[in-house]
C-alpha positions as CSV (number, residue, x, y, z in Angstrom):
1,X,0.0,0.0,0.0
2,X,2.9,2.3,0.9
3,X,4.4,1.6,-2.5
4,X,1.2,2.4,-4.3
5,X,0.8,5.7,-2.4
6,X,4.5,6.6,-3.1
7,X,3.9,5.8,-6.8
8,X,0.8,8.0,-6.9
9,X,2.6,10.8,-5.1
10,X,5.5,10.6,-7.6
11,X,3.1,10.6,-10.5
12,X,1.4,13.7,-9.2
13,X,4.7,15.4,-8.5
14,X,6.0,14.7,-12.0
15,X,2.7,15.8,-13.6
16,X,2.7,19.0,-11.5
17,X,6.3,19.8,-12.5
18,X,5.7,18.9,-16.1
19,X,2.6,21.1,-16.1
20,X,4.4,24.1,-14.7
21,X,7.4,23.8,-17.0
22,X,7.5,26.6,-19.5
23,X,6.5,25.8,-23.0
24,X,9.4,25.4,-25.4
25,X,10.2,28.7,-27.1
26,X,9.2,28.9,-30.7
27,X,11.9,30.6,-32.7
28,X,10.6,32.1,-35.9
29,X,13.2,32.1,-38.7
30,X,13.9,35.5,-40.1
31,X,13.1,35.8,-43.7
32,X,16.2,36.1,-45.8
33,X,17.2,39.6,-46.8
34,X,16.6,40.0,-50.5
35,X,19.6,41.0,-52.5
36,X,19.5,44.5,-53.9
37,X,18.9,44.9,-57.6
38,X,21.7,46.4,-59.7
39,X,19.8,49.7,-59.7
40,X,19.3,49.7,-55.9
41,X,23.0,48.9,-55.5
42,X,24.0,52.0,-57.5
43,X,21.4,54.2,-55.8
44,X,22.9,53.1,-52.4
45,X,26.4,53.8,-53.7
46,X,25.3,57.3,-54.9
47,X,24.0,58.0,-51.4
48,X,27.3,56.8,-49.9
49,X,29.3,59.0,-52.4
50,X,27.2,62.0,-51.4
51,X,27.6,61.4,-47.7
52,X,31.4,61.0,-47.9
53,X,32.0,63.9,-50.2
54,X,29.7,66.3,-48.4
55,X,31.3,65.4,-45.1
56,X,34.8,65.9,-46.7
57,X,35.5,62.4,-45.3
58,X,38.5,60.9,-47.1
59,X,38.2,57.5,-45.3
60,X,34.5,57.1,-46.1
61,X,35.2,58.1,-49.8
62,X,38.1,55.8,-50.1
63,X,36.1,52.9,-48.6
64,X,33.9,53.0,-51.8
65,X,36.8,51.9,-53.9
66,X,39.0,48.8,-54.2
67,X,42.1,50.8,-53.2
68,X,45.1,49.5,-55.2
69,X,42.9,48.0,-57.9
70,X,40.8,51.1,-58.5
71,X,41.2,54.1,-60.7
72,X,39.4,57.4,-61.1
73,X,39.5,59.6,-64.2
74,X,38.7,63.2,-63.3
75,X,38.3,65.8,-66.1
76,X,41.3,67.6,-67.6
77,X,44.0,65.5,-65.9
78,X,45.6,62.1,-66.0
79,X,44.1,59.0,-64.5
80,X,44.6,58.6,-60.7
81,X,45.3,55.0,-59.7
82,X,46.0,53.3,-56.4
83,X,45.2,54.1,-52.8
84,X,48.0,56.6,-52.1
85,X,47.4,58.7,-55.2
86,X,43.6,58.5,-54.9
87,X,43.8,59.6,-51.2
88,X,46.0,62.6,-52.2
89,X,43.5,63.5,-54.9
90,X,40.5,63.5,-52.5
91,X,42.4,65.4,-49.8
92,X,43.2,68.2,-52.4
93,X,39.6,68.0,-53.7
94,X,38.2,68.7,-50.2
95,X,40.7,71.4,-49.5
96,X,39.3,73.4,-52.4
97,X,36.3,74.6,-50.4
98,X,33.0,73.6,-48.9
99,X,31.3,71.1,-51.2
100,X,27.7,70.0,-51.6
101,X,27.5,67.1,-54.0
102,X,24.4,65.4,-55.4
103,X,24.6,62.3,-57.5
104,X,21.7,61.0,-59.6
105,X,21.7,57.4,-61.0
106,X,20.2,57.2,-64.5
107,X,20.8,53.7,-65.7
108,X,22.6,50.5,-64.8
109,X,23.8,47.5,-66.8
110,X,24.7,44.2,-65.1
111,X,27.0,41.5,-66.5
112,X,28.3,38.7,-64.3
113,X,30.1,40.1,-61.3
114,X,30.3,43.6,-62.8
115,X,27.8,46.5,-62.8
116,X,28.2,49.6,-65.0
117,X,26.1,52.6,-64.2
118,X,25.8,56.1,-65.5
119,X,24.4,59.2,-63.9
120,X,24.7,62.9,-63.4
121,X,26.0,65.1,-60.6
122,X,25.7,68.6,-59.3
123,X,28.5,70.2,-57.2
124,X,28.1,73.5,-55.3
125,X,31.5,74.7,-54.2
126,X,31.9,77.6,-51.8
127,X,35.4,79.1,-51.6
128,X,36.5,82.5,-50.5
129,X,32.8,83.4,-49.8
130,X,31.8,82.8,-53.4
131,X,29.7,79.8,-54.5
132,X,29.9,78.2,-58.0
133,X,27.8,75.4,-59.3
134,X,29.0,72.7,-61.7
135,X,27.0,69.9,-63.4
136,X,28.2,66.9,-65.3
137,X,27.9,63.2,-65.8
138,X,29.7,60.1,-64.7
139,X,30.2,56.5,-65.5
140,X,31.3,53.9,-62.9
141,X,32.1,50.2,-62.9
142,X,31.5,48.1,-59.8
143,X,32.9,44.7,-58.9
144,X,31.2,42.1,-56.7
145,X,33.2,41.0,-53.6
146,X,33.2,37.7,-51.8
147,X,31.0,39.1,-49.0
148,X,28.3,40.2,-51.5
149,X,29.2,43.9,-51.4
150,X,30.4,46.0,-54.4
151,X,33.3,48.3,-54.7
152,X,34.2,50.8,-57.4
153,X,36.8,49.7,-59.9
154,X,36.6,52.6,-62.3
155,X,35.0,56.0,-62.0
156,X,35.1,58.7,-64.7
157,X,33.3,62.0,-64.7
158,X,33.2,65.2,-66.9
159,X,31.6,68.6,-66.8
160,X,28.6,69.7,-68.9
161,X,30.5,72.9,-69.7
162,X,34.2,73.5,-70.1
163,X,36.3,75.6,-67.7
164,X,36.2,79.4,-68.4
165,X,38.3,80.2,-71.5
166,X,38.5,76.6,-72.7
167,X,37.4,75.8,-76.3
168,X,34.0,74.3,-76.7
169,X,34.2,70.9,-78.6
170,X,32.0,70.6,-81.7
171,X,29.3,67.9,-81.5
172,X,29.7,64.9,-83.7
173,X,26.9,64.8,-86.2
174,X,24.6,61.8,-85.9
175,X,26.2,60.5,-82.7
176,X,24.3,58.4,-80.3
177,X,21.4,55.9,-80.9
178,X,17.7,56.5,-81.4
179,X,15.8,56.9,-78.1
180,X,14.0,53.6,-78.9
181,X,17.3,51.7,-78.6
182,X,17.8,53.1,-75.0
183,X,14.3,52.0,-74.0
184,X,14.8,48.5,-75.4
185,X,18.1,48.2,-73.7
186,X,16.9,49.1,-70.2
187,X,13.7,47.1,-70.6
188,X,15.7,44.0,-71.4
189,X,16.1,41.4,-68.7
190,X,19.9,41.2,-69.2
191,X,20.5,44.6,-70.7
192,X,23.3,43.2,-72.8
193,X,21.2,41.1,-75.1
194,X,20.4,44.2,-77.2
195,X,24.0,44.2,-78.4
196,X,27.3,46.1,-78.1
197,X,25.9,49.4,-79.3
198,X,23.3,49.3,-76.5
199,X,26.1,48.9,-73.9
200,X,28.2,51.7,-75.2
201,X,25.6,54.3,-76.2
202,X,22.6,54.1,-73.9
203,X,21.5,57.2,-72.2
């Protein structure tokens, strides 16, 4: 009889403890973060460019490039290549005055691990109490890294108008494609299947 009472008591104890035990925590798996589209990647890069340039932050600006493997091609001067020379360029660029830079992404082409984008920019420079505004356009090539991020391999930009006193180049008659070619290129799933001319001359 004692054994029966002890068994019942043990059963009640186990049942009580089991009933009071917290329910197992259900961990909901986070949905995977969707990879950015090529256009979104360039838009984010443009925002990072603006932030680094407007803060005159050399380190933040340099972080957007691949350092030794990158090159920039500013207007009216030779190519600037490698971390040391690029850093010196941006230090001099920021020393020219207070900058307000706005980049606008216009179109992007993707091919493998490379992205090519083109856009426009506006720079407001205040130096010696006088503000000047310059507009222009740019072309950049990005490379995919092992961690899924992109860095800038090549970056070239030019002004919409020449420096004061510089000769104005004559336009090339009939240059550029028909607008319909541009639309077809950017409506294409791969962008490149419209052909070589599409890659070079879209706008």
